[in-house]
LUMSE-70174 format. One record per residue (C-alpha): residue number from 1; residue in one letter; chain; x, y, z. Coordinates in steps of 0.25 Angstrom, whole numbers, plus 5000, padded with zeros to 4 digits. Layout:
BEGIN
NUM,a,A,X,Y,Z
...
***
This chain:
BEGIN
1,m,A,5074,4572,4609
2,s,A,5063,4562,4605
3,a,A,5049,4564,4610
4,p,A,5044,4555,4621
5,s,A,5037,4542,4617
6,h,A,5022,4540,4619
7,d,A,5025,4529,4629
8,s,A,5034,4538,4637
9,q,A,5024,4549,4637
10,v,A,5013,4540,4642
11,r,A,5022,4535,4653
12,n,A,5025,4549,4657
13,h,A,5010,4552,4658
14,l,A,5008,4539,4666
15,d,A,5019,4543,4675
16,g,A,5013,4557,4677
17,a,A,4999,4550,4680
18,r,A,5005,4540,4689
19,h,A,5012,4552,4697
20,l,A,4998,4559,4698
21,l,A,4991,4547,4702
22,g,A,5001,4545,4713
23,t,A,4997,4558,4719
24,w,A,4982,4557,4717
25,p,A,4975,4555,4730
26,g,A,4964,4547,4723
27,r,A,4974,4536,4719
28,f,A,4971,4527,4731
29,r,A,4956,4525,4726
30,y,A,4960,4518,4712
31,p,A,4967,4504,4713
32,e,A,4972,4505,4699
33,v,A,4979,4519,4702
34,l,A,4986,4513,4714
35,a,A,4990,4500,4706
36,l,A,4997,4509,4695
37,l,A,5004,4518,4706
38,a,A,5009,4506,4713
39,r,A,5016,4500,4700
40,r,A,5030,4503,4696
41,q,A,5030,4515,4686
42,s,A,5036,4506,4675
43,s,A,5025,4496,4675
44,y,A,5013,4504,4670
45,g,A,5010,4509,4656
46,p,A,5000,4517,4648
47,e,A,4989,4506,4649
48,d,A,4989,4509,4664
49,a,A,4985,4523,4662
50,v,A,4972,4519,4654
51,e,A,4969,4508,4665
52,l,A,4971,4519,4676
53,a,A,4962,4529,4670
54,r,A,4951,4519,4668
55,a,A,4952,4514,4683
56,v,A,4951,4529,4688
57,l,A,4940,4532,4679
58,a,A,4932,4520,4682
59,r,A,4933,4523,4697
60,l,A,4932,4538,4698
61,g,A,4933,4541,4713
62,g,A,4941,4528,4716
63,r,A,4937,4518,4727
64,p,A,4940,4518,4742
65,v,A,4955,4516,4745
66,g,A,4952,4504,4754
67,v,A,4945,4497,4742
68,v,A,4956,4501,4733
69,c,A,4967,4495,4742
70,e,A,4959,4482,4743
71,e,A,4958,4481,4728
72,l,A,4972,4483,4726
73,l,A,4976,4472,4736
74,e,A,4966,4462,4729
75,r,A,4972,4465,4716
76,g,A,4986,4463,4721
77,e,A,4991,4478,4719
78,f,A,4999,4478,4732
79,d,A,5008,4490,4729
80,a,A,4996,4498,4725
81,a,A,4989,4494,4738
82,e,A,5002,4498,4746
83,y,A,5002,4511,4738
84,l,A,4988,4514,4743
85,l,A,4990,4510,4757
86,a,A,5003,4519,4758
87,g,A,4997,4531,4752
88,c,A,4982,4532,4755
89,g,A,4978,4538,4768
90,e,A,4963,4535,4766
91,l,A,4963,4521,4772
92,r,A,4961,4519,4787
93,p,A,4973,4514,4795
94,y,A,4966,4501,4798
95,d,A,4963,4498,4783
96,a,A,4976,4502,4779
97,e,A,4983,4493,4788
98,r,A,4974,4481,4784
99,l,A,4976,4484,4769
100,a,A,4991,4485,4772
101,r,A,4991,4471,4779
102,h,A,4982,4465,4768
103,l,A,4992,4471,4757
104,e,A,5004,4464,4764
105,s,A,4996,4451,4765
106,l,A,4993,4451,4750
107,r,A,5007,4454,4747
108,v,A,5012,4443,4755
109,r,A,5002,4433,4748
110,a,A,5006,4438,4734
111,a,A,5021,4436,4737
112,e,A,5018,4422,4742
113,l,A,5009,4419,4730
114,v,A,5021,4423,4721
115,r,A,5030,4413,4728
116,q,A,5020,4403,4728
117,r,A,5017,4404,4713
118,l,A,5032,4404,4710
119,g,A,5033,4391,4719
120,a,A,5022,4385,4711
121,l,A,5028,4388,4698
122,a,A,5041,4382,4702
123,r,A,5035,4369,4707
124,r,A,5027,4368,4694
125,a,A,5040,4370,4686
126,q,A,5047,4360,4695
127,g,A,5036,4349,4692
128,a,A,5036,4352,4677
129,g,A,5052,4352,4676
130,v,A,5051,4366,4670
131,a,A,5062,4376,4674
132,w,A,5058,4387,4684
133,r,A,5066,4399,4688
134,d,A,5066,4400,4703
135,d,A,5071,4414,4706
136,p,A,5070,4419,4720
137,a,A,5073,4433,4716
138,e,A,5062,4433,4706
139,t,A,5052,4427,4716
140,e,A,5055,4438,4726
141,a,A,5053,4448,4715
142,l,A,5039,4442,4711
143,v,A,5036,4442,4726
144,e,A,5039,4457,4727
145,q,A,5031,4459,4715
146,a,A,5019,4452,4721
147,r,A,5020,4461,4733
148,s,A,5018,4473,4724
149,g,A,5006,4467,4716
150,r,A,5000,4454,4713
151,p,A,4996,4456,4698
152,r,A,5010,4458,4692
153,v,A,5017,4447,4699
154,v,A,5005,4437,4696
155,a,A,5007,4441,4681
156,r,A,5022,4437,4682
157,l,A,5019,4424,4690
158,d,A,5008,4420,4679
159,t,A,5019,4422,4668
160,l,A,5029,4413,4675
161,a,A,5018,4403,4677
162,d,A,5013,4403,4663
163,d,A,5028,4402,4658
164,l,A,5030,4390,4667
165,e,A,5017,4383,4662
166,r,A,5021,4385,4648
167,r,A,5034,4378,4650
168,i,A,5027,4367,4658
169,a,A,5017,4365,4647
170,d,A,5028,4364,4636
171,a,A,5035,4354,4644
172,a,A,5022,4346,4647
173,g,A,5019,4347,4632
174,e,A,5032,4340,4628
175,l,A,5029,4329,4639
176,s,A,5015,4327,4634
177,a,A,5019,4325,4620
178,r,A,5028,4314,4624
179,l,A,5016,4308,4633
180,a,A,5005,4308,4622
181,p,A,5009,4295,4616
182,m,A,5009,4288,4629
183,e,A,4995,4292,4633
184,r,A,4987,4279,4631
185,t,A,4981,4268,4639
186,g,A,4989,4258,4647
187,a,A,5001,4259,4656
188,a,A,5007,4270,4647
189,g,A,4994,4278,4647
190,r,A,4994,4278,4662
191,a,A,5009,4283,4662
192,a,A,5005,4293,4652
193,a,A,4994,4298,4661
194,r,A,5003,4299,4673
195,v,A,5012,4308,4664
196,r,A,5000,4316,4659
197,a,A,4996,4319,4673
198,l,A,5010,4324,4677
199,l,A,5010,4333,4665
200,d,A,4996,4339,4668
201,a,A,5001,4342,4682
202,g,A,5014,4349,4677
203,e,A,5023,4338,4683
204,l,A,5032,4337,4670
205,v,A,5044,4332,4678
206,a,A,5037,4319,4683
207,a,A,5029,4318,4669
208,s,A,5042,4318,4662
209,a,A,5048,4307,4671
210,l,A,5037,4298,4668
211,l,A,5037,4301,4653
212,n,A,5052,4298,4652
213,r,A,5050,4286,4661
214,e,A,5060,4291,4671
215,p,A,5059,4289,4686
216,p,A,5047,4298,4690
217,g,A,5052,4303,4703
218,a,A,5044,4305,4715
219,p,A,5029,4304,4713
220,i,A,5020,4316,4713
221,p,A,5005,4316,4714
222,e,A,5003,4321,4700
223,g,A,5010,4309,4695
224,m,A,5000,4299,4701
225,t,A,4990,4293,4692
226,a,A,4976,4297,4697
227,p,A,4965,4287,4698
228,p,A,4954,4288,4688
229,v,A,4942,4297,4691
230,w,A,4929,4290,4696
231,k,A,4916,4294,4691
232,a,A,4905,4296,4701
233,e,A,4895,4288,4693
234,w,A,4903,4275,4693
235,d,A,4900,4264,4704
236,p,A,4913,4259,4710
237,r,A,4906,4246,4714
238,q,A,4903,4243,4700
239,f,A,4918,4245,4696
240,l,A,4922,4236,4707
241,d,A,4913,4226,4702
242,c,A,4919,4227,4688
243,h,A,4933,4225,4695
244,l,A,4928,4213,4703
245,n,A,4920,4206,4692
246,p,A,4927,4207,4679
247,g,A,4917,4200,4671
248,r,A,4906,4210,4674
249,l,A,4901,4221,4664
250,r,A,4910,4233,4666
251,p,A,4906,4247,4664
252,p,A,4914,4254,4653
253,a,A,4921,4264,4663
254,f,A,4927,4252,4670
255,v,A,4937,4250,4659
256,d,A,4946,4261,4666
257,w,A,4944,4256,4680
258,r,A,4951,4242,4679
259,a,A,4961,4239,4691
260,a,A,4975,4241,4686
261,d,A,4981,4228,4692
262,r,A,4978,4216,4700
263,e,A,4980,4224,4713
264,g,A,4969,4233,4710
265,q,A,4960,4222,4706
266,e,A,4963,4215,4719
267,l,A,4960,4228,4727
268,l,A,4946,4229,4721
269,a,A,4944,4214,4723
270,s,A,4947,4216,4738
271,y,A,4938,4228,4739
272,g,A,4927,4220,4733
273,k,A,4929,4210,4744
274,l,A,4926,4220,4755
275,e,A,4912,4222,4750
276,h,A,4908,4208,4755
277,d,A,4919,4203,4764
278,p,A,4920,4210,4778
279,s,A,4932,4201,4782
280,a,A,4946,4206,4787
281,g,A,4952,4198,4775
282,a,A,4944,4206,4765
283,a,A,4949,4219,4771
284,a,A,4963,4214,4772
285,g,A,4962,4210,4757
286,f,A,4958,4223,4753
287,a,A,4969,4230,4761
288,d,A,4979,4221,4755
289,a,A,4974,4223,4741
290,l,A,4975,4238,4743
291,c,A,4989,4238,4748
292,r,A,4994,4229,4736
293,f,A,4986,4239,4727
294,l,A,4995,4250,4732
295,g,A,5008,4242,4731
296,a,A,5010,4238,4745
297,p,A,5016,4224,4746
298,p,A,5007,4213,4749
299,g,A,5006,4207,4763
300,p,A,4996,4201,4773
301,l,A,4986,4211,4778
302,t,A,4976,4210,4789
303,a,A,4963,4218,4792
304,t,A,4958,4220,4806
305,p,A,4944,4222,4809
306,v,A,4940,4236,4814
307,e,A,4930,4235,4826
308,h,A,4916,4238,4824
309,s,A,4917,4240,4809
310,s,A,4918,4232,4796
311,f,A,4932,4237,4793
312,h,A,4946,4231,4794
313,l,A,4959,4238,4796
314,a,A,4970,4235,4787
315,y,A,4981,4244,4781
316,l,A,4985,4250,4768
317,d,A,4999,4250,4762
318,g,A,5004,4256,4749
319,l,A,4995,4269,4750
320,f,A,5008,4277,4753
321,g,A,5017,4269,4744
322,g,A,5028,4276,4736
323,p,A,5038,4287,4738
324,a,A,5027,4298,4736
325,l,A,5017,4293,4746
326,s,A,5025,4286,4756
327,r,A,5029,4299,4763
328,l,A,5014,4302,4766
329,h,A,5012,4290,4775
330,p,A,5026,4284,4780
331,t,A,5020,4271,4785
332,g,A,5012,4269,4772
333,r,A,5001,4261,4778
334,v,A,4987,4266,4782
335,d,A,4976,4259,4789
336,l,A,4965,4253,4780
337,y,A,4951,4250,4785
338,v,A,4944,4240,4775
339,g,A,4929,4239,4777
340,g,A,4920,4227,4773
341,p,A,4906,4227,4767
342,g,A,4900,4232,4780
343,a,A,4910,4244,4782
344,v,A,4904,4258,4781
345,g,A,4909,4271,4786
346,l,A,4923,4272,4791
347,p,A,4930,4264,4802
348,d,A,4934,4269,4815
349,t,A,4949,4271,4812
350,g,A,4952,4278,4826
351,e,A,4956,4293,4828
352,g,A,4970,4292,4822
353,e,A,4974,4301,4811
354,r,A,4981,4290,4803
355,p,A,4975,4289,4789
356,c,A,4968,4276,4785
357,v,A,4959,4270,4773
358,v,A,4945,4264,4774
359,v,A,4940,4256,4763
360,g,A,4927,4248,4762
361,p,A,4915,4245,4752
362,k,A,4906,4254,4759
363,v,A,4915,4264,4764
364,e,A,4915,4278,4758
365,p,A,4922,4291,4762
366,s,A,4915,4299,4772
367,g,A,4913,4311,4764
368,y,A,4917,4321,4775
369,t,A,4927,4332,4771
370,d,A,4936,4330,4783
371,r,A,4947,4321,4782
372,r,A,4949,4309,4790
373,p,A,4961,4298,4792
374,t,A,4951,4288,4786
375,a,A,4950,4288,4771
376,v,A,4941,4279,4763
377,l,A,4945,4272,4750
378,t,A,4933,4268,4741
379,l,A,4930,4258,4730
380,r,A,4930,4270,4720
381,d,A,4944,4274,4725
382,l,A,4949,4259,4723
383,l,A,4943,4259,4709
384,r,A,4951,4271,4705
385,v,A,4964,4267,4710
386,v,A,4964,4252,4705
387,v,A,4966,4257,4691
388,l,A,4979,4264,4694
389,t,A,4992,4255,4690
390,d,A,5003,4262,4699
391,v,A,5004,4260,4714
392,p,A,5008,4274,4717
393,d,A,4996,4279,4709
394,r,A,4987,4270,4717
395,a,A,4992,4275,4731
396,a,A,4991,4289,4727
397,a,A,4977,4288,4721
398,l,A,4972,4281,4734
399,l,A,4979,4292,4743
400,g,A,4972,4302,4734
401,v,A,4959,4296,4739
402,l,A,4963,4294,4753
403,a,A,4971,4306,4757
404,p,A,4960,4316,4755
405,q,A,4952,4309,4765
406,w,A,4963,4309,4775
407,p,A,4968,4321,4783
408,v,A,4980,4327,4776
409,s,A,4988,4323,4788
410,a,A,4987,4308,4783
411,l,A,4998,4312,4772
412,a,A,5004,4325,4778
413,g,A,5005,4321,4793
414,h,A,5000,4327,4805
415,s,A,5011,4337,4808
416,g,A,5020,4346,4801
417,s,A,5032,4337,4805
418,e,A,5025,4325,4800
419,l,A,5022,4332,4786
420,g,A,5037,4336,4786
421,r,A,5041,4322,4787
422,i,A,5032,4318,4776
423,l,A,5036,4328,4767
424,g,A,5051,4325,4769
425,g,A,5063,4335,4768
426,e,A,5065,4335,4753
427,p,A,5058,4347,4747
428,d,A,5054,4339,4734
429,v,A,5049,4327,4742
430,a,A,5041,4336,4751
431,w,A,5035,4343,4739
432,r,A,5030,4330,4733
433,t,A,5025,4325,4746
434,l,A,5017,4337,4749
435,r,A,5011,4336,4735
436,w,A,5007,4321,4738
437,i,A,5000,4325,4751
438,s,A,4993,4337,4745
439,r,A,4988,4329,4733
440,l,A,4983,4317,4740
441,s,A,4977,4324,4752
442,l,A,4973,4337,4747
443,g,A,4972,4335,4732
444,c,A,4981,4347,4728
445,g,A,4992,4348,4718
446,p,A,5006,4354,4717
447,a,A,5001,4368,4716
448,a,A,4994,4367,4730
449,v,A,5006,4360,4736
450,q,A,5015,4371,4731
451,a,A,5006,4381,4738
452,m,A,5008,4373,4751
453,e,A,5023,4372,4748
454,h,A,5024,4387,4746
455,c,A,5016,4391,4758
456,t,A,5023,4382,4768
457,g,A,5037,4380,4762
458,m,A,5034,4365,4764
459,d,A,5034,4367,4780
460,p,A,5027,4354,4784
461,y,A,5019,4361,4795
462,l,A,5014,4372,4786
463,l,A,5011,4362,4775
464,l,A,5003,4353,4785
465,v,A,4994,4366,4788
466,m,A,4991,4368,4774
467,l,A,4988,4353,4771
468,r,A,4978,4353,4783
469,y,A,4972,4366,4779
470,a,A,4970,4361,4765
471,q,A,4964,4348,4771
472,d,A,4954,4356,4780
473,p,A,4953,4370,4773
474,v,A,4946,4381,4782
475,d,A,4936,4385,4772
476,g,A,4932,4371,4767
477,t,A,4938,4374,4753
478,d,A,4951,4368,4747
479,p,A,4962,4378,4749
480,v,A,4973,4370,4742
481,r,A,4970,4375,4728
482,r,A,4969,4390,4733
483,w,A,4984,4389,4739
484,t,A,4990,4387,4725
485,a,A,4997,4399,4718
486,a,A,4987,4399,4707
487,e,A,4975,4401,4717
488,g,A,4982,4412,4724
489,g,A,4991,4404,4734
490,w,A,4989,4400,4749
491,q,A,4992,4414,4754
492,r,A,4977,4417,4752
493,d,A,4973,4407,4762
494,e,A,4973,4414,4775
495,a,A,4968,4403,4783
496,l,A,4979,4394,4778
497,t,A,4989,4405,4781
498,h,A,4983,4406,4795
499,a,A,4985,4391,4798
500,l,A,4999,4392,4793
501,r,A,5002,4403,4802
502,e,A,4996,4396,4814
503,e,A,5005,4384,4811
504,l,A,5018,4393,4810
505,t,A,5015,4400,4823
506,a,A,5011,4387,4830
507,r,A,5025,4381,4826
508,c,A,5032,4392,4832
509,g,A,5029,4385,4846
510,g,A,5025,4398,4854
511,p,A,5023,4413,4855
512,a,A,5038,4417,4856
513,a,A,5042,4408,4844
514,e,A,5030,4413,4836
515,v,A,5035,4427,4839
516,a,A,5049,4424,4834
517,w,A,5043,4417,4821
518,w,A,5035,4429,4817
519,a,A,5047,4438,4821
520,a,A,5056,4430,4812
521,l,A,5046,4430,4801
522,a,A,5044,4445,4801
523,a,A,5059,4448,4801
524,s,A,5063,4438,4791
525,d,A,5067,4440,4777
526,a,A,5056,4440,4767
527,v,A,5063,4431,4757
528,g,A,5071,4421,4765
529,g,A,5065,4422,4779
530,q,A,5079,4425,4786
531,v,A,5078,4432,4799
532,g,A,5088,4434,4811
533,r,A,5085,4431,4825
534,e,A,5087,4445,4829
535,e,A,5078,4450,4818
536,a,A,5066,4441,4823
537,a,A,5068,4446,4837
538,d,A,5069,4461,4832
539,m,A,5056,4459,4824
540,a,A,5049,4453,4837
541,e,A,5054,4464,4845
542,a,A,5049,4474,4836
543,c,A,5035,4468,4835
544,g,A,5034,4466,4851
545,a,A,5038,4474,4863
546,e,A,5039,4463,4872
547,p,A,5053,4462,4878
548,w,A,5053,4447,4877
549,v,A,5051,4446,4862
550,r,A,5065,4447,4857
551,e,A,5071,4436,4867
552,r,A,5059,4427,4864
553,v,A,5060,4428,4849
554,l,A,5075,4425,4849
555,a,A,5073,4413,4858
556,a,A,5061,4408,4850
557,v,A,5069,4408,4837
558,d,A,5076,4394,4839
559,e,A,5063,4388,4842
560,l,A,5058,4393,4829
561,v,A,5070,4387,4822
562,r,A,5067,4373,4829
563,r,A,5053,4373,4824
564,g,A,5057,4377,4810
565,m,A,5050,4390,4810
566,l,A,5064,4397,4808
567,a,A,5076,4392,4801
568,v,A,5091,4395,4804
569,v,A,5098,4399,4791
570,p,A,5111,4392,4788
571,d,A,5121,4402,4794
572,g,A,5112,4403,4807
573,a,A,5112,4418,4808
574,e,A,5098,4419,4803
575,l,A,5085,4412,4804
576,r,A,5075,4410,4792
577,v,A,5060,4409,4793
578,p,A,5055,4398,4783
579,l,A,5047,4406,4773
580,s,A,5036,4398,4768
581,g,A,5025,4405,4760
582,v,A,5016,4406,4772
583,v,A,5028,4411,4781
584,r,A,5031,4422,4771
585,a,A,5016,4426,4771
586,l,A,5016,4427,4786
587,r,A,5029,4435,4786
588,a,A,5021,4447,4781
589,e,A,5013,4447,4794
590,a,A,5024,4442,4803
591,e,A,5027,4455,4810
592,q,A,5012,4458,4813
593,q,A,5010,4443,4818
594,l,A,5023,4446,4827
595,t,A,5017,4459,4832
596,v,A,5004,4453,4835
597,l,A,5010,4440,4842
598,l,A,5019,4448,4851
599,g,A,5007,4457,4855
600,r,A,4999,4445,4859
601,l,A,5010,4439,4867
602,a,A,5013,4452,4874
603,l,A,4998,4453,4877
604,e,A,4997,4439,4882
605,r,A,5009,4442,4891
606,e,A,5003,4454,4896
607,e,A,4989,4448,4899
608,g,A,4995,4435,4904
609,g,A,5004,4442,4914
610,e,A,5013,4430,4919
611,g,A,5010,4421,4907
612,p,A,4998,4414,4901
613,k,A,4986,4409,4909
614,a,A,4989,4397,4918
615,w,A,4978,4389,4910
616,h,A,4987,4389,4898
617,l,A,4999,4384,4905
618,n,A,4992,4370,4907
619,r,A,4995,4367,4892
620,y,A,5009,4365,4897
621,a,A,5006,4356,4909
622,t,A,5014,4344,4903
623,v,A,5027,4351,4899
624,p,A,5039,4354,4908
625,a,A,5038,4369,4907
626,y,A,5024,4369,4913
627,a,A,5029,4370,4927
628,r,A,5037,4382,4924
629,l,A,5025,4389,4917
630,r,A,5016,4386,4929
631,e,A,5027,4390,4940
632,t,A,5032,4403,4933
633,p,A,5020,4409,4924
634,s,A,5028,4422,4923
635,a,A,5039,4414,4915
636,y,A,5029,4409,4905
637,e,A,5036,4415,4893
638,e,A,5049,4408,4897
639,f,A,5043,4394,4898
640,a,A,5031,4394,4888
641,e,A,5040,4392,4876
642,e,A,5046,4380,4883
643,a,A,5032,4375,4887
644,r,A,5028,4376,4872
645,l,A,5040,4368,4867
646,q,A,5038,4357,4878
647,l,A,5023,4356,4874
648,a,A,5027,4354,4859
649,e,A,5036,4342,4863
650,e,A,5026,4337,4874
651,d,A,5026,4323,4880
652,f,A,5012,4318,4881
653,t,A,5016,4308,4892
654,p,A,5022,4318,4903
655,a,A,5026,4313,4916
656,g,A,5020,4318,4929
657,t,A,5009,4314,4939
658,l,A,5002,4302,4934
659,d,A,4988,4307,4937
660,s,A,4980,4320,4939
661,e,A,4966,4324,4945
662,p,A,4957,4331,4934
663,a,A,4949,4338,4945
664,v,A,4961,4345,4951
665,l,A,4967,4348,4938
666,l,A,4954,4354,4932
667,a,A,4952,4362,4945
668,s,A,4966,4369,4943
669,l,A,4964,4371,4928
670,g,A,4950,4377,4930
671,p,A,4954,4391,4935
672,e,A,4966,4392,4924
673,f,A,4956,4388,4913
674,a,A,4946,4399,4918
675,e,A,4957,4410,4918
676,a,A,4961,4406,4904
677,h,A,4947,4404,4898
678,p,A,4937,4412,4907
679,h,A,4926,4411,4896
680,v,A,4925,4396,4898
681,r,A,4918,4390,4910
682,l,A,4924,4377,4915
683,d,A,4915,4366,4920
684,v,A,4923,4355,4927
685,r,A,4917,4342,4932
686,c,A,4928,4333,4938
687,p,A,4927,4323,4949
688,p,A,4938,4326,4960
689,g,A,4948,4315,4963
690,l,A,4948,4309,4949
691,r,A,4962,4306,4944
692,v,A,4967,4303,4930
693,a,A,4980,4296,4925
694,v,A,4985,4309,4918
695,p,A,4996,4317,4923
696,e,A,4992,4331,4928
697,p,A,5000,4339,4918
698,v,A,4994,4331,4906
699,l,A,4979,4332,4911
700,r,A,4982,4347,4913
701,a,A,4987,4349,4899
702,v,A,4975,4340,4894
703,l,A,4964,4348,4901
704,y,A,4971,4361,4897
705,e,A,4971,4358,4882
706,v,A,4956,4353,4882
707,m,A,4951,4364,4891
708,d,A,4959,4375,4883
709,n,A,4954,4369,4870
710,a,A,4939,4371,4875
711,a,A,4942,4385,4880
712,e,A,4948,4390,4867
713,a,A,4936,4384,4860
714,l,A,4927,4393,4869
715,a,A,4936,4405,4866
716,g,A,4927,4418,4865
717,q,A,4915,4412,4872
718,d,A,4910,4407,4885
719,g,A,4910,4392,4887
720,v,A,4910,4380,4895
721,l,A,4921,4369,4897
722,q,A,4916,4357,4904
723,i,A,4925,4346,4910
724,l,A,4919,4333,4915
725,v,A,4928,4323,4921
726,e,A,4923,4309,4924
727,r,A,4929,4296,4928
728,e,A,4926,4283,4919
729,s,A,4936,4274,4925
730,p,A,4947,4271,4920
731,e,A,4945,4284,4913
732,v,A,4943,4299,4917
733,l,A,4935,4307,4906
734,v,A,4936,4322,4905
735,v,A,4926,4328,4896
736,l,A,4927,4342,4892
737,r,A,4916,4350,4884
738,d,A,4915,4364,4880
739,s,A,4905,4374,4875
740,g,A,4913,4378,4863
741,p,A,4912,4376,4848
742,g,A,4917,4362,4848
743,l,A,4927,4355,4839
744,p,A,4931,4363,4827
745,e,A,4923,4359,4815
746,r,A,4934,4352,4808
747,a,A,4936,4343,4820
748,r,A,4922,4339,4822
749,s,A,4922,4328,4812
750,r,A,4935,4322,4817
751,p,A,4937,4327,4831
752,a,A,4950,4318,4833
753,r,A,4957,4328,4824
754,i,A,4958,4338,4835
755,f,A,4967,4330,4843
756,g,A,4978,4331,4832
757,p,A,4991,4337,4835
758,t,A,4989,4348,4825
759,w,A,4974,4351,4827
760,t,A,4971,4366,4831
761,t,A,4961,4376,4830
762,r,A,4969,4386,4838
763,g,A,4983,4387,4831
764,d,A,4995,4393,4838
765,g,A,5000,4379,4842
766,r,A,4988,4376,4850
767,g,A,4983,4364,4842
768,r,A,4989,4352,4850
769,g,A,4980,4353,4863
770,l,A,4970,4342,4860
771,h,A,4982,4334,4854
772,r,A,4989,4335,4867
773,v,A,4977,4331,4875
774,r,A,4976,4318,4867
775,r,A,4991,4315,4868
776,f,A,4991,4317,4883
777,l,A,4979,4309,4886
778,q,A,4983,4297,4876
779,s,A,4996,4297,4883
780,r,A,4989,4294,4896
781,a,A,4981,4282,4891
782,t,A,4981,4269,4900
783,d,A,4977,4255,4897
784,d,A,4962,4258,4901
785,v,A,4961,4272,4896
786,s,A,4963,4278,4883
787,a,A,4966,4292,4887
788,d,A,4962,4302,4877
789,i,A,4954,4315,4873
790,e,A,4941,4313,4865
791,v,A,4931,4322,4858
792,l,A,4917,4321,4862
793,d,A,4904,4325,4855
794,p,A,4898,4338,4861
795,d,A,4886,4331,4867
796,n,A,4884,4342,4878
797,r,A,4873,4351,4873
798,a,A,4879,4363,4880
799,l,A,4894,4360,4879
800,t,A,4894,4358,4864
801,g,A,4909,4361,4861
802,a,A,4921,4352,4861
803,a,A,4920,4340,4870
804,f,A,4932,4331,4874
805,r,A,4934,4319,4883
806,l,A,4948,4316,4890
807,v,A,4949,4302,4894
808,l,A,4959,4300,4905
809,p,A,4964,4288,4913
810,e,A,4959,4288,4927
811,r,A,4970,4287,4938
812,d,A,4969,4275,4947
813,n,A,4968,4278,4962
***
């Protein structure tokens, strides 16, 4: 028999040492020891013994167990942390539970980051036309490896990324060698520059098509020629003068800033005319020149004076021309406000949300960080785009100036359904359209768009949340870069995850449906999301002892399918939870969320006795189910879901009595309000006998929304809500002021945004209150009265919170 080899002797010693370490009571104080013990026996070698000895000798006595566990979690040694939590009794139960929850949360993040990185690599390979092996089994193996520990799976992903980049670099090198002879001045040089930009972006498929003079396919942002960079020390007026007066001495830098064609020259000439001509003809001439510059067909244009200003209103065509941009604004036309020599500041464009463009010799962007529907086009911007030869490049370049000034809704729409229509049904079209929206409005590239794709599964409602969040980040920093796989993924953004969770639960439509969704998610298959109806009901029943749970969950499933929160698999025997990245991340906490929700609902039923407080029933005053809710409070659970569905499809011009008496209605609402909000003192001043041409159910719902909004703003503190009703024939004015904190910070610069259909600071489907009020009142307008709700300045020194004025039409006697 041959003597054992040196390596086998060393391994035997290591096995013995590992066995001893596994029974050593002090092992939980050394993270390196735990990391070794948690690894598979075949994955360590002699070098580990040296590293282990150094670690123990460097920290004689070890460190507190809690600190060790935190360090293991930070390093991504998840199996080692689990080993500690399972075998160490030194931790307090509370700390052990907290660390266990944190461990599971980090495992979920690590698993989703693996999926996100693989998705990003697949997208990169697709754009480069390089083969990529998309193996679901390998993906799940890497996901499981990530749940064990982050360091080893990161090394594997880095290897895959390096291999892909090498192959892309080789393919790009071949194309670059063919491109080099073409890189010169003139038209060929401009075409070569476009190809070079695509190569630099890794879009080799598009670059190869241009290089081979093949049809380029659908345009992508990276394929557009960017306008030249403007230096801060240059004077745009001097450059304009060089354009308008060719005989004058020109600075050397002007050589590269000549207009590319006659349309560009005429555009600058029409702009120069605005400096001394305030007429409607000059304004119309500029609008016509800009439309023709963008490729719009010529036609007669008129400009209408804007009252009390030096602006004229025209329109702009061609900004959303071409297949790539037309989806972003189906009509293709935006309002254009053209200012003459006396125009300064911004014109009054009304309180609508439609995007518009303002231009004038003395008009500059406001410099405010918040976005508005009004975007300013400056002389500097025009000088940068007139050098571009291709019309699609010009439109994309101008949108690159205007879109960052507009709210993201200007391109993405105001609702998830609207964004869904913009993106379209084809996955490739939706992907390209989202790239355009993100590039133009947010300035981000394919990596950030892929992060959105992975997080949302291209669900338009969730995408809209991400786009709005990126536009108005909570902490004032740019979150989009942090969402990319290279920066650690969107999973680390807890505020974003919270916002997405709120969107998902609000879309359920009510507590029973939310219970059903969490139950289905908790019971679903981790990979495919499949779940049976009975499985969801079993999960809900296991997490809550209420007798109504099972029946209500089974009844709510069809509503979740209708809302797109669950899908029916082809054979119809099972359901499927659409597993986007964020839904998979929420799956880890689904059972806990379900338990908490069921407990809260049970407590509310116990405290509410026969149902919710009478005050909150006023919210449903305009829907058919309201009468039954009032007549049979004990049957609230039976009718509440019906009322919520009716509210979602509300008719803002309901039938009913033609008028109502505010004094009588406020007198009846007062006791109900006091019961629901005892911390708020109500100060009502309303003349008796006054009647308004608003049906009683409508006025009841309107007063409820505004009064409840004030009470919620005062939550947790004593306060006052004052209601003053005055007649100013033919109007009746209802002014409400409270002593709360006032409008949210992000609404103070533009108060009208709080009336938007998606505005909310309260979540859980409660964001439509003030939008309802505006819709209801505007539906009651008459020839003499523009019924509406208005935001007032808090000019009362005591009641410094929010202030609203309801403008109601007086009822003729």
